[in-house]
N, C-alpha and C positions, 0 to 999 in steps of 0.2 A: 562505628557504622551507624548510620541513621536509619529511619524507618525504611522498610523494604530493601535493606542492604545497600542503600544509596550512599556513596561516599566519594568525594572528590579528592580525598587524601589517600596516601599509600597505606593499604591495609596490611600487607605482608611484604616486608622488604626483601625476603629471600625469593619469593615468587617474582617480585618486581625485577630484581637483578637478573634472574634467569631469563625473563622475558626480554630484557634489554640485550643480553648476550645472544639470544635466539634471533631477534630481528636485526641485530648488527650483522650476524653471519649471513642472514638472508638478504641483506642490503635493501631493507624495506623502510621507506619513509612514510609516515602516517599523515594524511591530510587532516587539517583542523576543520571544525564545523564552519568557521568563517570562510575558509577556502572553498568549501562545498556550497555555501550560500552565494558567494561571489567569486566565480572562477578566475576573474582578473587578478586575484590575489595569489594565484598559484605561481610558484617560482618559475622564472623563465627557463631554467635548465630542465625542469619537469615538462613544461610545454613543448620544448624542443624534442625531448625523448619520446613524447607521446605520438609525434608525427609518424614514427616508424612502428608503432605498436598496434596490432590488431585489437579492436575493442572486445573481441571474443576470447582473447588470450588471457591465461592466468598469469598476468604480469603485474608486478607491484605498481607500476605507473598507472594502471587502469583504476586504481583506487581513487585517483584524482578525477576520473570521469564519472564518479558516483555523484552526479549532480544533474539538475534539470536543464542545463544549458548546452547539451550536445546537439549537433545537427542530425539530420535524418540518417546519415551514414555512421553516426557516432564516432567520427574521426576528427571533426572540427567543432568549433564553438560558435554559438549564436548569441545575439544580444538579448533575445527574448525567448523563453522556453517554447518549444514546438507545441502548437495547439490547433484545433479545428473549430472555427466559428460556424455553428449550424444554422442553415437558412430556415426561414419560415415555411418554405415548401416541404421541408422534412419534419419540423417540429410542430407546426400548426399554431405557434404562439408568436406574439410580437416581441417578447423579450429576447435579448441576445443570450445565447448559451455557448460557452467556450469550454472545450474539453482538452485538457493538457495530456500530452502523449507520454505515458510511463514507459513505453517500450523503447525509448531512446537511451535508457540506462545501459551500461556495458554488461557483457557476459551473460546476463539472464534475460534481457529484454523486458525488464519490469523494474519499477521504482522500489520494489521491496528489497533490493540490494542495499539501498540507503539505510534503512533501519537495521539490517543485518550488520553492516559495518559499524554503525553507532553502538549497537548492543555489545559487540565484541571489543571494540577499541576502548570503551569506557571501563571494561573489566581489566584489560591489559595494562592500561596506564595507571591503574590504582593497585596493582599487585594482587588482583583477584583471579587472574587467569595466567597460567604458565604454558605458553605454546609448546614447550618441550615435553611437558608431562600430561597436560589435560586434553581431554577430547571435548570438542564443542558439540553439544546436542541441540539440534534445531527443530523443535516441534512446530508444525505448520500444516496448512492445507495446500501447500504447493510452492508459491513464489518465494516466500520468506526463507524456507529451508533451502531452496536453490541458491538464493543470495548468500545464505550462510555457508553453504558448501563452497561457493566461489571464493568468498573472502577467506575462508579457512585454508583453502588450497594455496592462495597467494601468500598467506602468512606462514605456510609450512605447518599447519595445524590439521589434525585428523578431525574432519567434520562428519557428523552423523545426521542424516535426514530422517525425521519421523513424520509420516503423513498417512492419511487414509488410503486404503488400497483402491478406492473408487475414483481417485482423481484422474485427470486426463492422461492418456498414454504418453503424450508429448512431455509431460513433467518427468515421468519415469525414464523416458529415453534420454533426456538431458542429464538427469542424475547419474545414469549408468555410465555416461561418458566422462563425468567429472569426479566421481568418488574414486578413491584409491582401492576400495574393497567393496564388493557388492553387498557384504554384510552390513555396510554402513548406510544402506537404504532399508529402513524399517517400516513395513506396511502394517497399519493398524486397521481394525475392522471398520467398515462403513464408508461414508463419503464426506462431503463438505461439512455437514452439520454434526459429525461425530467427533467433537473435540474432547469430550471427557475421556474417550478411549486413548487419545494422544497423551493426555495428562497421566492416565494410569500407567502407560508404558514409560513415561518420563520418571514417574515416581519409582518405578522398578529399576530404571537405569541409574537413578541417583544414589542407589545403595552402594555403587562403586564410586569412591571418592575422587577418582580421576575423571569422572564425567561431570561436566558443568552444563546445567540446563539453561539455555538462553531462550526463555519462553517469551515470544513476541507479545502474548496477551498480558504479561505482567512485568515486562522489562520497560522501565520508564524511559530508557534511552530511545526506544521506538517512538514514543510520544515526542520527546525532545527533538529528534531528527526532523520530524515533520513541522513542528512549531518553528524550528530554526531555518529549515531549508524549503519545505514545500509551501508554507504560507507566503513567504516573500516571493517565491517563484510565481505563484498564482497572482499575487499583487502586481508583479511586473507585466503579466498579460493584461490585467485590468488597466494599468497605466498606459500601455500602448493603445488600447482601444479607446480610452478616454481622450487621447490626443486628438482624435478625429470627431469626438463628441463630448465636449466639456460638461454636458449635463448628465453623463453616464454615472450611475451609482452601482456599487458592487452589492447587489441585493441579497444574494444567498450563495453559500458554499454547500455542495452536496457530496456526500461520500458514504459508501457502504460501510457498515460497522467492521466486519472482519475482526482484525486484532484491535481496531479503533485507533491505530497509530496515525493513519492519514487524517482522521477527524481532528487531530491536534492542530492541523493547519487552520481549521476553523477558529480555534481560539486566538490565533494570531490575527486572522482577518477580522474577527469580531472586535478585537481591541483596536485595530488600526482603522477599520472602515465601517464599523457598525454592522457587519454582515451577519445575516441569520445563518445558523448551523443546522443543516438537515441531515439526519442519520437515516440510512437506508437498510432495510432488511427484506428477505423474501417473504411473501405472504404465505408460502408453504412452511415457513418456520418463523412465525411472528412473535418472537420472544418479547421484544420491547412493546409492541403494540397490544398484545393480548395475553401476555404470560404464556405464550404458546410454544409448540415444539413441532418437529417434523423434519422430513428430508427434502433436499432440493439440489439443484445443479448450477446455481450461480456461484461458480468456483471463485471464492474470495470474500464472500460476505455471509453473515448470519449463522450463528453456531450454537444455538440453544443455551447461551449464557451471555452475561454482560462482562466484557473484559475489565480487568483491574485497572488498566490504563485509560479507560474511557471516562472523560470528564462529563458525566451525565448531567450534572447540575448546570452546565453551561449550554446545553443543547436547546434548540427552539422547536424542532419538528422531528417526528419519526414518521416515515412513510414506508409502505410495502410495495414491492413490485413482484411480478410472477416470473418464475424460471421458465414457464412456457413462452412468455413474451421474449425473454432473452434468447432462448434456443431458436425461436422462429425468426427473430430479427438477425441473428447470426447467419442463418441460411440466406435471408434476403440480402444482406450486405456483402456476402462472400461467395456468391455463385454468379455465373455469367447471366443467367436468367434474371436474377434479382437485380443486378447492377443495370442491366438493360431496361428493366421496368422503371427503376428510379430515374434514369436519365431520360428515357423517351416518354414515359407516361406521366411522371411527376415533374419533369422539367428541371431536374437537378444537373448541375455542371458535372460532366463525367470525371473531371479532375478531382472534384470534391468527393464524388462517389467512391473513387479509388482510395481516398484517404480513410474511408470507413474500415479498412482492413486493420487500422490501428486500434480498433475497439475489440477487446476481449469480452467475455460474458459479463464480468462485473462492470466494465466500462459501459456496456449497453444498459445495464441496470441503473447505473448512475445517471445516464442520459435520460432514461425514462423518468426517474425521480426529479430530475431538473425540469423536465417539461411539466410534470404535475405541480411542481412548486410555482412555476410561472403562471399556470392556470389558477391555482388556489389563491395567489396573492394579486391576481389581475395585473401582472407586471407588464410594462410597456417597453418600447424601443429604447428608453432611457435607463433600463435596468439590465444588469448583467448577472447571470447565474454561472458560476464556475464549478467545474468538477474535474475528475481525472479518469483516464482509461489506464488502469493499473498495468495492463499488458495488451498484447495484440492478438488478432484472430489466428495467427500461426500456431498458437498453443492449443487450439481447439479443433483442429481438422478432424481428429478421430471422434470428438463429440458431435461435430456437424454431420458426419456420416451416420451416426446413431439417430440424430434428430430427423434426418431425411428418411431413413428407413422406417422409423416409428411413426412420424407425423405425415409423411407424404409418400405412402407406399406405391402410388402410381406415378411418382416422379414429381419434381418441383417445376411447375411451368408458370407461364405468365398469369394464369388465373390464380394459382397459388400465391404468387407474389402480390397480386392485388388484394387478396384476402388477408394476407399477413399485414400489409401496410394498413388496410382499413381497420383491422381488429386491434393491432398492437401499437399503432402510432396515431392514426386519425381518430380511432375510437377510444384512446386512452382516457380513463376517467380519474376522478379524485377520490375514489374509494381508498380505504386503508391509509388515510392521511390524518395525522394527529398533531395539532398545534399544542405544544406542551404547556400545561399549567405547572405551578409549583408542586401540586399534589402528584401530577403525572411524573415529574422528574424524581420525586422521592420514591414513588412506586418502582420505577425502573432501577433506581440506585439500589433499593432494598433487595431486588432480585439477585444482585451480585453476592449477597451474603452467603447464599447456599453453596455457591461454587468456591468462594475464596476463603471464607471463615470455616464453614463446616467441612468442606472437602479438602482444601489445600492448606489449611492451618495458619492463615494470616491472622495476626492479632486484631481483635475487634477494634481497639482504639486506632490502630493504623488504618484499618479499612474505613472507619468512619471519618478519619481526618480528611479524606478525599471529598467530603461534601462541601468543604469551604474552598472558595476560589483562591484563598491565600496559599493553600497547599500547592496549587498548580502554578501560581506566580512564583513561589519559592523554587520550584523545579526549574522554571525558565531562567531565573536569576543565577543558576549554577553554570550556565553555558560558558561564560568567560573563564571560569575555573577549569572546565573541561579542556578548553583550548590551551590554557597555560600548561595543563598536565601533559597534553599531547606534545606541545613544543618542548617541554622539559625532557620528555621521553626521547624525542628525536635528537635532542642535543646529546643525550647520554649514549645513544646508538652511533653517534657520529654522522647521522644522516640529515641533520638540520642544514 
């Protein structure tokens, strides 16, 4: 076993053999990373089977839909990942801003099912997880644990979701329909920024040797999934846009921190395109910006700590956005009054306005940070900023009702819509925007010590090894070995 328990070799042959037998009996074929990067590599018989499979179904074939190339219905495949190119009438900037749709992933309507699959499959094919004996524990603030529960159910594994009690009702409703036992939904105190409470519960659960903790904040397969799959998917969007503008440059990639997995796509884009990496957090919980803390409602980002899998020393910018802006814009984008205002008063195409339903709260936060980046760097029409909408607005209907009741007690009308647009889009400023120096990067990196070394028991030498980019390049270099391990496993189950 290497640092952080990373191994591409079989660690326990007994566990491995049991996993082979289990997935043989379940008739499960595991997709490789290469097939999720490029779905044209998916075997023809799988593609044929998928035609009859509901993307919401707990069916093994849906593992092959865990990629960025699903169409809007999630039943067919597209050549370029779905995205929305935001017009200047909405953003107020000359730069092009493209937002990739994470809600086109199967089962959970969020791209977090991708790292969930990666974290479990890398354990299975190396004899570190026995589907017949182990329980998969999925600590999360919502989408990752839903992805973990979905993948667990497909593989015949008992999956347990651990998440804060303050997350959206829609997350819990989904989980209730997917877990086999309501006891497998564990609610911890607090909301989005209460991650330590999740860790405390996982440490308690880990006392039972049948529980395997698949912590997205420290599982490096999360990072690898986004380097391997999300980075090239965003590059494909750039390539399509550059076809009509040969002068276009991929100036920046923007993503909320959250578990920091998605930020791994920035490492790929920086290497291939020289793209700046912009990390986003709530100004209500400004950990990287100001060593700060606090509570917020941008469900998916910013958690009072620096994830172990965050490549801090390769980041270029940290910026903060307000959860008040995200809550208000969610109302603007997803009410009849707000959509009418955007179409009639701001001159936006109603078809484009309808597409804003693909933006959940963290997607709105990423969009605001992309606008701030375009303004800060004076980007032009020859510059592209790419980001992702992790999930869609459908997961926040209950949160929207709370926002309207709290912030618009007399109702959300056309005047309210104009005020929201003026304050949170037209009036967006570049406060809380930090271009990182080497000293800044080291300060943020050092913050992780208190979580990972003092609290979670990571060896100091392992923790510090992450300062060097050779560590992260070494991780990426393991991807072919993971695919060989998956292929070997499929051969042994007879599903190859």
